[in-house]
N, C-alpha and C positions, 0 to 999 in steps of 0.2 A: 742388626740382624745376630750380630755376635752376643750382644747384651740378652736379646730374647733367648738364645740357645742356653747361655749360662742360667738364666732365670728358669727355664723348663728342666734344665739339669737337677738343679737345686731344689725345685718343687718334687721332682722324683724321688729324691734323696730324703727328703721329709715324708713322702707317703710312705715310704718303708720304714720310718721311723728313726732309722739312724743309718749313716754312710758306712760303708766298708772300711775298717781301720787299716792302716798301714801293717800292723802285726795280725798274723794268724789266730794267735791267743791274746786274749786280753782279761784283765781283772776288773771285777765291778768296784766302782768306787766307795761303795758303802764297807765300813770296817766291821760291822756286827751284824751277826745273822742268827735266826733260830730256825729248828726244824722240828717236823713232826713225821713220824715214820710209822707204817703199818705193813705187815708182811704174814702171808699164810704159808705154812710148811708142809712137807710130805717127805717121808723116806720109806724105802723098802729094802729087803734083804731077801736074796734068793741065791740058789745055786747047788751044789752037790750035796751039801750039808742039810738043806731043806727038801730034798727030793725035787728040786726045781719048782716048789711051790713058792708062790710070791707073798712074804710076811710084809704088812704094812702098818704105817703107824696112824695113829688117830690124834695128830698133833694139835694144840690149839693155836691161837694166834699170837703174833708178837706186835706189841706196840712199842713205841720208843720215842725219846726225844734227843735233840741234838742242837749243835749251835757252833759259832765260829767267832774268832777274832783275828782279824788280819789273814796271814796264812795258816793259822792254827784251826782245825775243825776237828769236832767229835761227835759221836752218837752212841747211844746206849738203849739196848732192846730189852724189853721185859715180856717174859710168857705170862700168857693169861689163861685161865681156865674154859673162857666162852670160846666158842667157833667150834669145838669138838662135837662130832656127831654121837649123839646119845644113845644111838642104837648098836653102836661098836665099842668095844673094849677100850678103855681111856689109855692114853700114853702119857707118862711124865716126862717133861723134856727141860733141860737146861742148855741155855744159849749164850755164852759170852763171847763177844767178838771185839777185836779192834781191827778195823779196816783203815789203811793209810793209801792215800793218792796224793802223790808229790807231782812235780813237774815232768820227772822222768822215771822216778823210781815209785813203785806201789807194792802193797804187801797185805798180808792178813797174820792175825795172830788170834788163835780160837781155842775155846774149850767148849765141846759139844757133847750132850749126853741124851740119847734116846732110851728109854725105860718103858718097855711093854709094846708088844707087836699082836697084830692078829692075822688070821687068815681065814677066808671066806670059803666053807665048805658047800660046795655046789650041790652036791647030792641031798644034803640035809637042809640046806639053805639057811645055814647058821653060820655065826661068828665064832671062831674059837681063839681064846686068848693064849699068848705065848709070853712068858715072863723072860724075855730077850732083852739083853742090856747092850748096848753099844756105846763106846765112848771114843772121842775124837779129840786130840790134841795136835795142833799144827802150827808151824810157822814158815811162811815162804816170802820171798823177797823177789821183785821182778823189774827188769828194766825195759824202757821203752827206746828203741832204736831211733825213732824219729822225733827231734826236738819239737816239732810243730803237730804233734798229735798229743791230744790232751784227753786224759780219762778224770781229770779233776772236773772238766766242764760237764761229764755226763753223770758220774756217781757223787762227787761231793757237792756239785752245784756252785762252786764259788769261782768258777772261770767261765769264760765263754769262747767256743772255737768258730771260726767264720767260714771255713772252707772243708771241702771234702778231702779227707786223707786217710792214710793207714799206716800202722808201723808193726813191724816185727817185735816180739818180745822173746826175752830169754832170763830165766831165772833160777832158784835153787830153793828147795823144801827140805824140812825135816818134820816127819810126822810120827805120831803114836796111836794105836788103835787097841782097844780093849773089848772083847767080846765074851759074853758068859751067858749060858742057858740056865737061868736060875731054878727052873723046873725040870732041867735034864732032858727035856723033850728032843733038843739037839744034840745028839750024842758026842760029836767031836766037840762042842762048846759046853760040855757039862762041867769040865775044868775050864778056869779063866784063860784065855789065850790072849797073849800080850805081844803086839807087832810093832816093831821100831823099824823105820826105813827113813831112807834120804835119797836125793838125786836131782838132776836137772831138769828143768821145763823150758818148753819153747812154745811160741803160738804167734797169733797175729791178732790184730786189733783194727776195725776200720769205723771211722765216724762219717756220718753225712750230716752236714750243717747248713741251714738255710739262713737268710739274711732276716727273714720274718720271725726267727728265734726258735724253730722246731729243730730238734736233732734225733739222730737214731745212732746207736752203737751196736755192732757185733763183735763179739770178740770169742776166742776159743784158744785155751792153754791146755797142753797136754804134758804128762810127766810119766817117766819110767824110772821107778826107784827101786834101790836094792837094799835088803835088810834081813830081818831074823825074826822068828817066832820063838820070843825070848823064853816061853815056856816050855816048848818042844826042842829047842836048839836048832832049829831047821832053817837054813838060809831060803829067802823066798824073793820072788820079784812081786812087783805091786805096779798097776797100770791105772793111772788117773786121768781124767779129762774134766776140764772146767769151763763149759760153754756159759757164757753172760750175753745178754740182750737187754737193752733199754731203749726207750723212746721218751721224749720230754719236750719242755718248753721253756725258754728264758724270756722273761720280760726286764724292764729296767730295774723293778724293786723285788721281783720274786721269780721263783723257778720251781718246776715240779718235774720229776721223772717216775717211770713206771717200769723199774728194773725186774728181770727174771734171771734167777741163777740155778745152774745145774751142777752137781758134782757125782761123779761115777768113779767108785774106787773097785778095782778088780783085786782079790787076794789069790794068789796063786802058789801053791807050795811044791817044791821040785819033785817030791817023791808021788805027787798027783792026789794026795789024800783029800786035801780041799780045793775047790775052784769055785769061789762065792763072790757075788758081785753086791755092793751096797751103794744104792742110788738114793741121791737127795735133791729135792727142788724146792724152790720157793719164789714167790711173785708178791708184789705189792706196790707202793707208792711211797714218795716222800716229797713233801712240800718245805721250800725254804723261803724266809722272809727275811729280807735285808733292811737295815737301818743306816 
């Protein structure tokens, strides 16, 4: 009877393709990996300076390649012209990012430019082009409080987490934003406005991980930073929130995820002259093959 019980337990373990390891987080045995990435982007700008009208981008699709060796991973995204709506004014975009996910520390270094927005005039049923340029430069570093919580397993796909858990997050970021209305339609931004700010961030991340290989992550990080409009020499507050969501699957030799990112920045000047919001969202997928 004992042998029969052991045999049934072993058969159950094989049916699930692998037994639960002792460690909550494990590394894949393969040292080399290659990745393919695709992402669609959207951005919008609105607030007092636009008379609360929503100005949106018509951004093309980003495609990318990546890879890794051991603990080192990298990925590069390239902006392509296809994917834009031909019936709307075109947006030129630059998107240079370095995203790092370590065992406890993760962060971003990026340079992004959206050049060209449009507004839909409902009464005339036509799209109006705005020569609005928004530049973003940022560096943020964050720390996971729980050592048994892995964002690498969700976003780098070079680890696997075996149990549901969550972790509080704290960090620090430094940011630069430049905004200019090149056609002077937005009066406040007819002269280039440069914003420099820094501040702490806090948040929470939760992973749901199943033995069959599927996983889900939900994460939100918020930041209140202080800085200055360098053009006007005015002190300001900046409120930012960065929700992320991903669902994916790990097999023995390949992994896939479908991540969705959102970034919301509110610019509020103390004298009340501006109170604007810049929204960005993206969604896509990443496939990793290990060798």
